[in-house]
N, C-alpha and C positions, 0 to 999 in steps of 0.2 A: 552453618549453611552447608547442606549436603551437595554432593556432585550432581544429583538430579536437579536440584533447584538452580545451581549455577548454569547448567545446560538450558534450563527453561528461561532463565534471565537472558542468556545469550540469544536464545530464540526470539524473545521479545524485542531485543535490541535489533536483531537482524530484520525482523518483520517491520519494525518501525522505520528502519532505513529504507526498506523496499516501499513502504507507504510514501515516504518523502520523495523517493525516486519517481514513483508513478504520478504523484501530485505534480512534481516539477515538469515531467514530460507532458502531462495533460494541460498544464498552464501554457507550456510552449506551443502546443498545437492550437490551444484557444487563442493565443496571441497571433498566430499565423492565419487566423480566419480571413482577414481582409486580403492578404496576399493570395490565399487559396481561392477567394472569389474572383480575383483578377486573373489568376492562372487557370481557372475552371476546374479546380480540384477540390471543390467544396465537399463532395461526398466522401472522398478519401480522408480529408481532414476531420470531418465529423465522426467517421468510423474510428479514427485513431483517438479522438477525444473520448468517445464512448469506451473504447478498449482500455484506455488508461484509467477511466473512472471505475470500471469494473475491477481492474487490477488493484486499485487503491482500496476499494470496498473489501475485496477478498483478503488483502494483507491486513487491513484493520480488524477484520473478523478473526483472523488467525492470531493476531497480537492479543485481542481481548480474551480469546479462549486460553491462550498461554498464561495470561495474567490470572485468570480464574483458576487454572490448575495450580499455579504458584500459591494462590490464596488457600486453596483446599489443602495442599500438602503442608503449608505452614501452620494451618490450624490443626492439622492432624498430629503434628509433632510437638 
């Protein structure tokens, strides 16, 4: 395994960690929905849920692209 592939694997691990972080934060804001309704901060809560969903999708896409690059470089060698 070359240095490039090791860096790519570390990138996948980092991206997967960020996916989990965005997922956890999104679930936290989702769980706070009832409290936000009581406090009158529903719009802010929904905005944060959407922001975390978009972050999760972005990091998932990055992780998938990195895995594809690893596959291409492994097949080429």
